[in-house]
N, C-alpha and C positions, 0 to 999 in steps of 0.2 A: 493784542497778537504778538506776540516774540519771535523775532525774526534773527538769524545766524546769517550775517552778512561780513562777508572775506576784507579785506583792508582795504584792495581794488575797486571797489565798489561801494565805501561809504563816504558819506555825504558829509565831509569835513565841516562844512558850514556849520550844517545841523549838530550836528555831531558834537563839534567843540565847543557852543554856544546850548548845549543841554548840559556839558561838564560845567562848564562856565556860570550856568545858572540855578543850577543846583543846590540846594541848602547844605549840603555834604561833600563841595568839591572838592578836588583835591589836584594840585599840580601836577602828578605822578601821570593822570588819567587823559590830559591833552594831547591828540595826536599827535601832533611834533611833539613831544617828550616818548610816546610810547615806540615812534621811530629809531629814538636814537637808543634805547637801550635794551630795547626787546626784540628777541631773535627774527620774532615771527608773532601777528598780531589782529587778531578778526576783533568784529563786537558782537554781541546779540545785543537787537532794538527793541526797543514796546511801541508800538506804533509807530505813528513817524516822528519817531526820536523824543518820544514824548520820558524815558527813560531807557537807559544805556549801560550794559556792563561788559569791559574791554577782556578780551581772552587772550592771553600773552600763551606761545605757543612756540615747541623747539619737537623737533623729532629726534628718536635716537633707535639705531636698530629699525628703518620701519615703524615704528612706534612713536605720535603725536601726545604727547601729553601737553597740561594746563601747569605752568609754574610762574610764580613769582617773582620778574627782572629783578635784577641787584637794580638799587639806588628806585627802587617803588616801596613802600611799604604798607602803603594800605590801598588797594582798590577794588571789586565787588560795585555795588549796583551803586549810581546817579539818579537822581532825579530831582526838580525844582517843588515837589511834592514831597512830604512824609510816606517814607518808606515802611511800609509795615513786615513784619517776618513772611505772609503770604507772597507777598510780593519777592521777594529775593528767594525762597522757595520753588517760583516760577521760575526766574531765570535759573537756580541751578538745575531745574527737572530740564531747561532747556536747551541745557548744554550738550553739544553732538554726543554721540558715544562712539564719533571718532577716537576721541581722546579716550584713552586707556587709561589714564592716570591725572584727577585732577587738585590741582593742589593749588589755591586762592587767600589772600591775606584782605580780607573784606573790611571797610571803612566804617571809621565810631560807628557812623549813622548807617547802620544795616544790623538791626536788630535780625538775631540767627535763632534759632532752637533745632539744634541737629546731632547727631550719636559723634558724629566723626572730624570735630571743633575742638580748638583750645587755644583757651584763653590767653591774648597776648596785652601786653604792658606798657600803655606813653604815657608822656605825663608833657600838660600844654600850660602856658600861662596866657591868662587877657591880658591883652596889653593898653587896654581903653582905661588907664590912669598917670596922673602924671608922674616923670619918674621918681620923683620925691618918693611919694607913696610906693610906688613898687615894689624899690628899695627895702621898704620897711617891713616888705614882707619876704627878703632873703635871713637865712642863720646866721647866728652868731659870724661862724665862719668865714662865711662867703663875705659879709660885713665885716672882716677886719681887715682879706685881705684885699679889700677895694682899697679899703683907705692906705694898707700899704704900701700901693703902686703909686704915691708919691713919691717914695725912694726906691722905684722898683729902677730897674736897668731899661724893666721892655719898652719901647717904639711899638705902635698898632697905625700901621698901614692900610688903607685900601687897596681895589686893582692888582692884589698880588694873581701872580701866574700861573694856570693850572696846572701845570707842572712843575714846578716847585712846592708844592703843597702834598704832591702824589710822591715826591721822591720823599720828600720828609717823612711822609707814611713807611715808604718803604722801606727805608734807611733804618725807622724805628720800630718796627711793628712786624711779628710774624705772617704776614698777609698772605703769602701763600699754602696759608689754611683757609682765607678767607674768601679771597678775589683771585680772579685769573688773571694773567694781561689784556686778556679783552674784555675783563669788569673795566678797567684800567682803562682800554683807547674807550668805551664810550665813555667814561666817566669825565673823560679828558673832553672829549667831543663834546657834553651837555652843559662841562666848568665854560665851554668857550659862547656854546648856542645862548648863555645863560646871562653874559656879561656881555654881548655886542645886544640881547633884546629887552635888556634892563629888566630882567627878570628873575635876581637874582645877584650872588657878587662869590667873591673869597676877600678875606679881609687876613693879612697877617701881623706877630710880633717879633720883633725884633730884639735882639742882644747886642749891641756892639756892631752893627750892622746884619751879622748874619738871623737869620732865620730861626725860628725857635719852635716857631708855634702857628696853625693855623688854620682856617675856619670857614668851610664853600654852605652857602645858604639858600635857598630860592626862596622866591617872593610872589606873593601871585596878592588876588584882590583881600581877603580877607585870613590867609596864611601864608607868617613866615617861617616856615622848614628848614630848621639846623640837619642838615642832612652828610656831613664828611668834611673829619679832624682832621690836623694829628700835632703832633707835643715830639716832642726833645730832651729830654734831660735837663738842660736849662729852663726850658719852659715851662717845665712843671716844680723845679724849685721855682719859679719866681710867679708863680701862677697866671701864667699865660691864659689857660681856658676860661679860668673867671671873669679873666678881663677880657677876651671877643665874646664874651657870650654878653659881658655886662654891656658893654659898648654896641652889640644889636640891640638888647630892651634898650638903655638911650634914645638912641636913633630914630627908632618908633614907639615911644613909647606914646600917650593921647590915641592912638590909632585902632581903631575896632576892629581888632585883628587879634591873632593868639599866635603865640612863640611854640611852634610844633618842635619836642625836644629831641623828637622819634625815637621813644623808649626810654626806659632797657629792661629784655627781663633776666640782666646783670644786676647783681643786689645792690655794690657797689657804683655802676653806672645808673641805678635810678636814682638812689640817696643822694645825688655829684645833681641830678636835675630838679629833685626837688626841695633843694636848699637852698632854689630860685625864685620860690615859692610856688611850682607850677601844682594844678593836682593831676592826679589820675586819669587819663580815659579812654578804657580799656576797649581792645576790636577783638577778632576771629579769628582764625585758622578754617580752611576748611581743608581735608586732604578724605579722597575717596577713591575706588579703585574700578572700573569696569572689566567682572569677567570676560575672556578672549574668549 
């Protein structure tokens, strides 16, 4: 039986155990993560937390709706057992009708056959090989840029302060079209929390002592997730993002996990991620409305 449980009534230990033991686990679905990034969230729970589906929600003009919070790519149904399309459908049908619009980005482990779904593209790289072997999977341009770094002015450092990376992004991108100030407040809190708990980190590249690029990543038991980055012209000219991603791959090579590039539907960005030897892993976004 699938039950709808409000956030304050969720058994956090059982809920987080379900996420952690799930064959399709994603760090975005843990209670501590959703507490930071979601305006509100509740959950659908199968029996005694055998499977769960978090439901982040908002209210606008007294109307409640389920939405994908910023800084989460894939949520949906999580379970330690293989998930069938039938189970996903049961969860969808169990979403309370008080939510007049539902938008959910299901994870790649959720098979879903619905009319109102959009296929979305992601790239991942298996890291369970020696670094030297992983580099062989890079395309020629990526290999050339890494070799070029031997004479590059860039210096890569760990433990970059979150606000420095966010400010760099704001200075170089038209972020107002993509994110709100509240989104960035949540991101900074998330970055700080993750660094303290050692569930990720922020790395930066510097030219003559000045920050010119940075990358924020999440680190879960079997998935390292590229969540956010920023780059200025100096960083671009010196292939800063290539060097930062290569550093993540090098430091985690040989581990039984994947590097999740988080997208993208943008052809140019997808091509960049694929150039590291990543393979495509699709997921689906469901959008449906409940008639008033």
